[in-house]
C-alpha positions, 0 to 999 in steps of 0.5 A, a space after each residue: 335588392 337593397 338600393 341606397 340612394 346617395 344623391 340623384 347621380 349615384 346610388 349604391 347597393 350590395 351584390 346584384 345578380 344578372 336577373 336584377 339588371 333589367 329591373 335596374 334599367 327599368 328603374 331608370 339607371 343608365 350605368 353600373 360600376 362593379 367594385 367587387 373582385 371576382 371570387 370573393 365569395 362562393 355564391 357571387 356571380 362573376 363580373 362577366 355575367 353582370 356585364 352580359 346582362 347589362 349590355 342586354 339591358 342597354 346599360 353601360 358598365 365599368 369594372 373597378 374591383 377593390 379588395 375590401 379595406 384597401 381603397 387606394 387614392 388611385 381607386 378613388 380617382 378612377 371612380 371619380 373619372 368613371 362617374 364623369 364618363 358614364 351616363 347618370 344615374 349610376 348604381 355602384 355595387 360591392 359586397 355590402 355597398 360600403 366600398 362603393 360609398 367609400 369610393 364615392 366619398 373620396 372621389 367627391 372630396 374636392 367638390 363637396 364639403 366634408 360635412 355634406 359628404 358625411 351627411 349624404 352617406 350617413 343618410 344612405 346608411 354608411 358611416 365614413 368616419 374611417 376615411 374622414 381624414 382622407 376626405 378632408 385631405 382632398 380624397 387622398 391618404 394623409 402622410 402626417 398624423 398629428 400636426 399639434 397636440 394639447 392638454 385641452 382643445 376647445 372647439 368654438 370661440 364664442 361666449 361658451 368657448 372663450 368663457 370655459 377657456 378662461 375659467 380653466 386657466 384661472 383654475 390651472 394656469 399650467 394647462 396647454 389649451 387651444 381654441 379652434 375657431 375660424 372667425 375674425 370677429 367675436 360678437 356680443 349677440 345678446 346686444 343685437 335685440 337692443 340694436 334692432 330697438 335703436 338702443 345700441 350701435 351694432 359696432 358696440 357688439 363686436 370685437 376682434 377674436 384675437 383681442 379676446 383669446 385668454 392669455 396663454 391660450 393658443 388660437 387655431 384659426 381654422 374650421 373643424 371638418 370632423 372628429 375622431 374621438 376614438 383617436 382623440 383627434 380633431 380634423 381641421 379643414 385641409 386634413 390637419 390633425 389636432 390631438 387632445 387629452 381632453 376635448 370641449 365642444 362649444 361651436 354654437 348652432 347654425 342659423 338655417 336661413 335656407 330652410 325658408 324658401 325665398 328668405 336668403 334672397 330677400 334678407 335686408 331688403 323689401 322689409 325683411 329683417 332679423 335681429 339674429 344677424 349682426 348686419 341686419 339688426 340695424 335694418 330692423 331699427 331702420 324699418 321700425 322708426 320709418 314705419 307709420 302704417 301697415 302690417 308688421 309680422 314677427 316670426 318664431 320657428 320651432 324649438 330649439 332656438 337661440 334665446 327663445 324670448 328674442 322673437 317677441 323682444 323685437 315685437 315689444 320694442 317695435 310696439 313701444 316705439 310705435 306707441 311713443 311715435 303715436 302711430 300704433 293705431 295705424 299698424 297691425 302687429 302679428 306674432 307668428 309662433 310655431 309653438 303653442 305658448 307665448 313663453 315656455 315658463 308659465 310664471 312669466 306669461 301674465 306680464 307678457 300677455 299684458 304687453 301683447 294687449 298693450 300693443 294690440 298684437 295678434 297671437 297666432 300659434 302653430 304658425 311656422 314660416 315656410 316661404 317668403 316673397 319679399 318683392 311681393 311682400 307676402 309670406 306663407 305659413 304652415 299651420 299645424 294645430 294639434 289633432 288637425 290636418 296642417 293647412 297653409 296661409 298666405 299673409 301680406 306684410 309691410 315689415 317682417 322680422 324673421 327668426 330662422 330655423 336653428 340646427 346643430 352645425 353640419 360637422 356636429 350633426 354628422 359626427 360620432 358626438 351627436 345624438 339622433 337629433 344632431 346635438 352633442 350628447 351630454 349628461 345634463 348635470 355634469 355636461 360630460 359626453 355620454 359615450 366619450 369620457 374625455 369630452 365635454 360640451 356647453 353652450 348652444 350645441 349640446 342637448 341638455 334641455 335648457 334655454 340656449 342663452 349667453 346666461 346659460 353658457 355663463 353658468 355652464 363654463 365654470 361647471 365644465 371647467 371644474 369637472 375637467 380639472 377634477 378629471 385631470 386630478 383623478 377625481 369624480 366630477 364635483 360641479 353640476 349644472 342646474 339648467 339655469 338660463 336667463 332671458 331679459 324680455 325687453 317689453 318696453 324701452 326702460 322695462 324688462 321682465 327678467 326671466 331666470 329659470 332652470 330645468 323643468 321651468 324652476 324659477 332661479 332668480 339671482 336677486 331678492 324679490 324685493 329688488 327685482 321681481 322677475 315676473 313683473 316689468 322692472 326698470 332695474 332689470 332694464 339697467 342691468 341689460 343696458 348698462 351692466 351686462 355688456 361690460 359684465 360679458 366682456 370684462 367678466 365672463 370672457 376673462 374667467 371672472 365668475 361673478 354671480 356664478 357658483 356652480 352647485 356641488 354634486 352631493 356625495 351619496 
């Protein structure tokens, strides 16, 4: 008997026998639902036999027989009603459990999100991709097919999505392109570090989405519920269906604040802040400029994260302010890093270590934030050093800058586009999907082993645009991505260590070493970050002007 748990209320299983019913009662089940018609197979016990065994074991039971492949809307409604009426936990069964899982999925469509339903059934071993439109449609069979159709559909209106839309239009203006994104506001997220350091105003990092959509591109203001790549379809919330000839996936990643116990309840107060959120970055600066003594903690979760240098950027700018204010001697700084190195590319580490020493920061590697109590000003870290048994440490703080764990969005993780870790599965050179040849991905959501930064998206956008146009023109891909990413590490006000690198940690500087040596603090690099990059982003990258970007050509073999 193979029982697969969907949640605490419902489990599903293949056909059970009368002899197994008592065992189910002993395991704590209180009710059964049969979703298999009698006589489907020669060796199948009839419902009456199971019913008799259930009554003997003190279990309630319902018979809702469903012909394989023919789950009706009424069947789903009846299953949902049975779940409400029967005592729980419930075991539903059919030949393999799939019909029962399908009925549960459809019955919960008005109670749970599509992503949560798909995640629960996927964890139990059942793929609900075949009924995802019905789930998105409140559990009912949709009467329509495609609500709209485009040459190219881009999921995500962030840096990557808008940049690739503009780059496509600059190459082939006749393309019918749609960008799907529910957000009203587009943010220049690289600026939030500077907001937290008192250099930028938060309002300078935000513009309305409508003002940034490239001319001639349709904006579909909606969230994506699911993908049906075999049918070239994107399913939106409300079960609207958008068809495409080619799809580009760039929704970014998800900040998983809920994975740190107690964190969401204390963000923005009790000295708990983060530059990873627009509304919290100003609070970071407020804490820093008003702190005169005490303990300041800066955390970094396990990789991958958006801009791997951002956690320590906050620390350096804070340390610089406290130095200038003459209070650093009374402040203890701790950098709690879940990883084992200060920075992943060793060439930049010596310069960074110099600033760690300058600010007297304590480096604590393999420390991963597990829980936080803002009112008590305490945080708990799991310490998992190699070849040792994990331990837990409690740390008191006066201020803590938290970087949350980061994962792919729910609707990506449960989709056919995802790899085993939940990221969109692409070829790291062409950024084309490994399974579906009319799908590409770029930005933070795809699984190429590069740094997740806006600079990386700036390089990826023309690569994807060129390769999509090549595909439209019947040619093989001609552009390849070398893994380029950039992380301007703000080590003090007025100086930056400009880290630029590609796959395998290869250094990929944009400027001659005599102009900017990226391994050393530079005032010119600071000017780039403060004065040049914001307009470069708004007026260049998002407009399809590929300044300082020249994708590598794929050499003919």
